[in-house]
N, C-alpha and C positions, 0 to 999 in steps of 0.2 A: 355489588361485587362486579369488579370489571372483568371482561374477557368472557363473559358469558352471552351466548345466543339469545336475541332478543325475546323479551316475555318469559325468560327461566329466571326462578327465584329459588334462593337457599332459605330452608329454614328447619328449627330444631323440633323434633316431635316431643309431644308431651302425652298423658294419660288419656287426653280426650281424642286423641287421635288414632284409636284402635282400629277403626274399620280401615283407614289408610294403611297403617301397620298391616294389617291381615292381608289385605287385597295385594300389597307388594311380597309377603312372604308367600303368597299363591303363586306368584310368577318370578319369583327372585331369580330363577334362573336363566332368565332372559338377559339378567345383568353380569352373567359369568363368562369366563371364557370359553367355556362349554356349554351351550344353553339345551344340549341333550340331556343333562342331568336331571334329575327330579328337584322342583323345588324344594324349599325348607319346609314349606307348610305353615298354617295358621296355627295360633295359639288358641285356646279358649278366650273369649275376650277378657274375663277378668285375668287370664294369665297375661295377656296382652297389656292390659291395664295396670299390673303389678309390675311388668318389665319396664315399660314407659314412665313409670313413677319414681322407679328406682333411682335416686340420687348418684349412682356410680354408672347408670346409663347413660350415654351422649349418643343420640340418634338424629342424625341430619337427613333431609331430602332435597332433592333437586326437582322443582316441578314447575310443567309448562302448562298452566292452565291446571286442569283436574287430572293430568297424566305426570306421573312419577317418572322422572328420566334417570335418576342416580341416587344413590343413598351411602352413606358412610357410619358406622357405628363402631362407637368407641366404648373402654370400659376406665374410669377412673379407678385408680389402684394407690392407696394410702401407701407412703413408706415408712419404713421402719427405723431407718438413719435420720442424722442431722441433714438438714438442707431443705430443699422445696418440699411443702408437705405431700405433695402427690405427684403421681405420673401417669401417662395414659398408653393404655395399650389399643391400638388400632385393631380390633377384630374383623372387620370387613368392611369391603367398600365395592360400590359396583355402578356402571352406567351402561344403561340401556344400550343394546347393541345398536340401535339405530341413531344414537346421539352420541356416539364416542368421537373423540378428537376434535371437541368443539368446546375445551376448556371446562368441561362441568366437573372432573375429576379433580383439577387443579382448584377450583371453586369450593368444593366439599373440603378439600385439605385446607385451604385458606379460612374457611368458617370454623374449623376444628383448633386452628393455629390463633385465630383470634379468642375464641373461648379461653383456649390455655393462657394467652396474655393477660386477659381479665381476671383468671382466677390464682395466678402466680403458679401454674404448672409450666415447668420448663423442659420436660422432655416428654418423647412419645416414642413407642416402639412400635414396629410392625413384624408380625411374623408372614413376610409378603411370598406368595406363591410366585414360581420361577418365573412366570409370564409377566407378572407386574413389577420385579424387580426394577426394571428400566425407568418405568414410571415413577418410583418412589426415589429413585437416585436423581433423577430430573428434579424432583420437587424437592430437594435439599436432604432427604437421608444419608446416611453413610452406613456402610456395611461394618457391623459391630462383629467382634470375635465370638465363636462359639456356634452352635446350630440349634434349630427349634427342634425338640424330639417329642413325639405324641406319644400318650399310650391310653389304649381305652378297656376300661375294665369290662368282663363279659360275664 
């Protein structure tokens, strides 16, 4: 990937990466706009393995040696209409506070787009946080009509 700092590599995680995935989950607040929020927390090893083995889950990391400096998590969603067989929902993305503005976010998006092109997936959606909209617009996303609404069951 071009534009990455020397020594940074992007790779997709698989079920063999449970330990790395759970370590990231215990510190993912450092990849968010507000690092004072609580981290997501680790899954059980079996839960993490099942998550990473799920064919609808795409999870890339940017690594500098053994240090994770960024991640991107997508879900492949099959379409019910004619046309391409699926689309992607970009669920979350983060770059560690110390590694921002070095091209890591753009490289993660490029890795996702490379996967999409090789898998005949032509569209990606992102429910972007307000602070991230500028990044996504710069990355070629466009604003769509409508709003993202959330409902939690209690």
